[in-house]
N, C-alpha and C positions, 0 to 999 in steps of 0.2 A: 396153775389153774384149779380153781375150786370145783369140786364135784358135789353133786347133791342128788338125792334120790327123789324120783317122782313116782307117786303111787299110780299104778295102772290097774283099773278095775275091769276085768273081763266080764262083760254082761252076757256073753253067749251062754256061759255055763249057768247063769242065773235066769235066763229067759226074759231079760228086761226089754224095754222098748227100744233101746239102742243096740240091740243084738246085731242088726244089719251093719252097724259101723264096726263092730268087732271089739272095741274097747273105749273106755272113757278116761280121760286124763284129769286128775284132780290135783290141786296144789294149794299153796298158801301164799299170803302176801309176802312173807319172808323169802319164799322161793322166787317170787317174781322180782323182788328187790335184788336178790343175788344174781338172777339172770341179767337184769339190766346193768348191774355192776360189771359182770363179765363182758357184756356187749361193749360197754364204755372202754374197758381195758383193751379189748380186741381192736376197736376202732382207732385207738391211739397208735396201734402198730401198722395201720394201713399206710402204704406209700401212695400218696395222691399225685396224679399227673400235673405238670405245670400248665399254665394257661396256653403257652406256645404249643405244647403237645396236643392239647385238646383242640385248638384251632386247626392244626395241621391234619390231625386224624379226621376231624369233621369235614375238612375240604376233600380228603381222599374219599370219604363215604359219599359225599354229595356227587363228586365226579363219577364214582363207580355206579351209583344209582342212575345218573343221567345216561351213562354209556349203555348200561344194560336195558334201560327204558327204550332208547333209540334202537338198539339191536333187536329187542323182542318185538318192537313195532314193525321193523323191517321184515322179520321172520313171519309175523302174523300177516303182513301184506302179501308176501310171497306165497304163503300157504293159501290165503284167501283167493288169490288169482289162479293158483294151480288147481284148486278145487273147482272154481268157476270154469276153467278150461276143460277139465275132465267132464263136468256136467254138460258143457256145450258139445263136446266131442261125442258123447253118448246120447245126446238129444233129450236130456232131462230138463 
């Protein structure tokens, strides 16, 4: 993996307008090209899931969201009725 230096200019010591940010990063077009090259190399090493994996995990996520949606709706309903009962008991 190639390494490259990025110049960091600390503007706090210079009292510049960007002092509240703490630093300003400057670079060159060559550094940007090298960064994109490194990104391309890393992306080739990624193991992508199969279509079947994506479909099955999406199904699990949808089922889980549905379950917790119904569960929280029931809890909300129970709490709402409980609070209404307490208010009625104290005459509020």
